[in-house]
N, C-alpha and C positions, 0 to 999 in steps of 0.2 A: 171282650164283652161289649165294649162300645161299638165296635165294628158291626157285630151281630144286631145290636139295637138299632143302628142306623139302617141296616138292610131290612129289618122288620118294618121300618117306617117307609120303605120304598126308595131309599137313597142308593144310587148306583155309582160305582167307581170311586168310592171313598173308603179309606182305610185309616183306622186310628192306631197310632204308634206311641209308645212311651218315650219321653224325652227327659234325659237326666241333666243336660247341660244346655242352657239357652245361648251360650257363647259360641257353640259350634254351629257351622252352617247347616241348613236343612235342605235335604234333597227334594225337588219337586215343589209343586204349589202347596201352600199351607192355608187352610180355610178357617182355622181357629184353634183355640187351646181350651182344654178342660183342666182346671186346677183342682186337685183333690187335697183334702186336709183331714186330719183326725178331728172328729167331733168330740167336744168336751161337754158332758151333760150338765155340769154345774154352771156353765155359762148360759144355758137355756133359761134357768130360773131368774137370771139377772136381766133378761131382755125386757124392753119396754113393751107394754101391751098397747097396741094402737087400735083405736076404734075405727071400724069400717065406715066410710062415708059413701055417698051415692056415686062417686067418681069411679068406683071399682067396676070392672066388667063382670057381669053375672051370667052371661050366656055361656053355658058349658061348652058348646061347639067352638066358640071363639077362643075360650080359655085353652082348650086342647090344641088348637091350631097355633097359638102363640107361646106355648109352653117353653120351647127351646129359646125363643127370642128373649125371654125375660130371665133366663138363668145366668 
């Protein structure tokens, strides 16, 4: 799924693979990791509400271009 998503964004020559043990050596170059976890809905209600100030980027094009950088 992530490999197809990257291809849709125009990324070439990258493949996403599942890793179950970080102690084992990895073959080839590693460009990053995506950590997935189970979302618990009850935690959502305990999150702080932060008011938006003027330092946030509001230009939609800029936000779309930096989406992955902020994940």
